[in-house]
C-alpha positions as CSV (number, residue, x, y, z in Angstrom):
1,G,-38.6,5.9,-8.9
2,T,-36.3,3.7,-6.9
3,N,-38.9,1.2,-5.7
4,R,-39.1,-2.0,-7.8
5,T,-39.4,-5.8,-7.8
6,Y,-38.0,-8.3,-10.3
7,E,-39.2,-11.9,-10.1
8,I,-38.2,-14.8,-12.3
9,W,-38.5,-18.6,-12.2
10,I,-35.5,-20.5,-13.4
11,C,-34.3,-24.1,-13.7
12,P,-30.5,-24.3,-14.2
13,E,-29.1,-26.8,-16.6
14,A,-25.5,-26.0,-15.8
15,L,-23.8,-24.0,-13.0
16,N,-20.2,-24.1,-14.3
17,I,-20.2,-21.6,-17.2
18,G,-19.3,-18.4,-15.2
19,W,-21.6,-15.5,-14.6
20,Q,-25.2,-16.0,-15.8
21,T,-27.6,-13.1,-16.2
22,W,-31.3,-13.5,-15.3
23,I,-32.5,-10.0,-15.8
24,D,-30.6,-7.0,-17.0
25,D,-32.0,-3.5,-17.4
26,G,-28.7,-2.0,-18.4
27,N,-28.2,-0.5,-15.0
28,E,-28.7,-2.9,-12.1
29,R,-28.5,-6.6,-12.8
30,I,-29.3,-9.8,-11.0
31,L,-26.3,-12.0,-11.5
32,F,-25.2,-15.2,-9.8
33,G,-21.7,-16.6,-9.9
34,T,-22.0,-20.2,-10.8
35,N,-18.6,-21.1,-9.3
36,T,-19.7,-19.9,-5.9
37,N,-23.5,-20.0,-6.3
38,N,-23.9,-16.5,-5.0
39,I,-27.1,-14.6,-5.9
40,R,-26.0,-11.1,-6.8
41,V,-27.8,-7.8,-7.4
42,H,-24.9,-6.1,-9.2
43,P,-22.8,-4.4,-8.0
44,D,-23.6,-4.2,-4.3
45,V,-25.6,-7.0,-2.9
46,T,-24.4,-10.6,-2.7
47,I,-26.4,-13.4,-1.0
48,N,-25.0,-16.9,-0.4
49,Y,-27.3,-19.6,-1.7
50,T,-26.5,-22.9,-3.3
51,L,-28.5,-23.5,-6.5
52,Q,-28.8,-27.0,-7.9
53,T,-29.3,-28.1,-11.5
54,R,-32.6,-29.3,-12.9
55,R,-34.6,-27.8,-10.0
56,W,-37.0,-24.8,-10.3
57,Y,-36.5,-21.7,-8.2
58,Q,-38.5,-18.5,-7.8
59,L,-35.9,-15.7,-7.5
60,V,-37.0,-12.2,-6.4
61,Y,-35.3,-9.0,-5.5
62,T,-37.0,-6.0,-4.2
63,L,-35.6,-2.5,-4.0
64,E,-37.1,0.1,-1.6
65,G,-35.0,3.2,-1.7
66,S,-31.5,1.8,-1.2
67,I,-32.6,-1.4,0.7
68,C,-32.4,-4.5,-1.4
69,R,-34.0,-7.8,-0.3
70,V,-33.4,-11.2,-2.0
71,Y,-35.9,-14.1,-1.9
72,V,-35.7,-17.7,-3.0
73,N,-38.9,-19.7,-3.2
74,G,-40.8,-17.1,-1.2
75,V,-38.3,-16.9,1.7
76,E,-36.1,-13.9,2.3
77,Q,-32.4,-14.9,2.1
78,G,-30.8,-11.6,2.9
79,T,-30.7,-7.9,2.5
80,G,-28.1,-5.3,1.5
81,T,-27.7,-1.6,0.6
82,Y,-27.8,-0.8,-3.1
83,S,-25.8,2.3,-3.9
84,Q,-26.0,2.4,-7.7
85,S,-27.8,5.5,-9.2
86,L,-30.9,4.2,-11.0
87,R,-31.9,5.5,-14.4
88,S,-35.2,7.1,-14.9
89,G,-37.4,6.7,-17.9
90,R,-37.8,3.7,-20.2
91,Q,-35.1,1.0,-20.3
92,T,-34.7,-2.2,-22.3
93,I,-35.0,-5.2,-20.2
94,Y,-33.0,-8.3,-21.2
95,I,-34.1,-11.7,-19.8
96,G,-31.7,-14.6,-19.8
97,G,-28.7,-12.6,-20.9
98,D,-27.3,-9.2,-21.8
99,T,-25.9,-7.4,-24.8
100,G,-22.4,-8.7,-24.0
101,S,-21.2,-12.2,-23.1
102,E,-23.3,-13.0,-20.1
103,N,-25.8,-15.7,-21.1
104,S,-27.7,-18.4,-19.2
105,D,-27.8,-22.2,-19.5
106,M,-31.3,-22.7,-17.9
107,F,-35.0,-22.8,-18.5
108,F,-37.0,-19.7,-17.7
109,S,-40.7,-19.6,-16.8
110,I,-42.6,-16.7,-15.3
111,T,-41.0,-13.2,-15.3
112,R,-42.6,-10.3,-13.5
113,V,-41.4,-6.7,-13.2
114,Y,-43.1,-4.3,-10.8
115,K,-42.8,-0.6,-10.4
116,R,-43.2,-1.0,-6.7
117,T,-41.7,-3.0,-3.8
118,L,-43.6,-6.2,-3.1
119,T,-44.0,-7.1,0.5
120,A,-42.7,-10.4,1.9
121,A,-46.3,-11.7,2.0
122,E,-46.8,-10.8,-1.7
123,V,-43.6,-12.6,-2.7
124,L,-44.7,-15.7,-0.8
125,R,-48.2,-15.5,-2.3
126,N,-46.7,-15.5,-5.8
127,Y,-44.5,-18.5,-4.9
128,N,-47.5,-20.4,-3.5
129,A,-49.6,-19.6,-6.5
130,D,-47.0,-20.9,-9.0
131,K,-45.1,-23.6,-7.2
132,A,-47.3,-26.5,-8.2
133,D,-46.8,-25.6,-11.9
134,H,-43.0,-26.1,-11.4
135,G,-43.3,-29.5,-9.6
136,L,-42.7,-28.0,-6.1
137,T,-44.9,-28.8,-3.1
């Protein structure tokens, strides 16, 4: 189906190495451009958000039909329309890189993949449940 949620906790060590891949399922990818600190659900949705090094973030994107929502630390940062055709069946999921040259210079913690769209309340609940473990109040 087209409904899904990807959640990952990251702590960047460097933000100047170019594109860094958080999650890649071979079709749609969460990317952020470290030169501009954009959070990107490739290829259609770009959200402006300034990440900082050595700080933990909960990053989430949900997809419901063609509507994509991006959350940082439990708060929605923006929406967009995702037009890519999604693959059906099983796919390999890469965390922290891809099969090419996109790698990440950061620490990863919790990663969750859902076959449904989490609500804003569920995203916030996950953030609140895990934030103390990452030094956030």
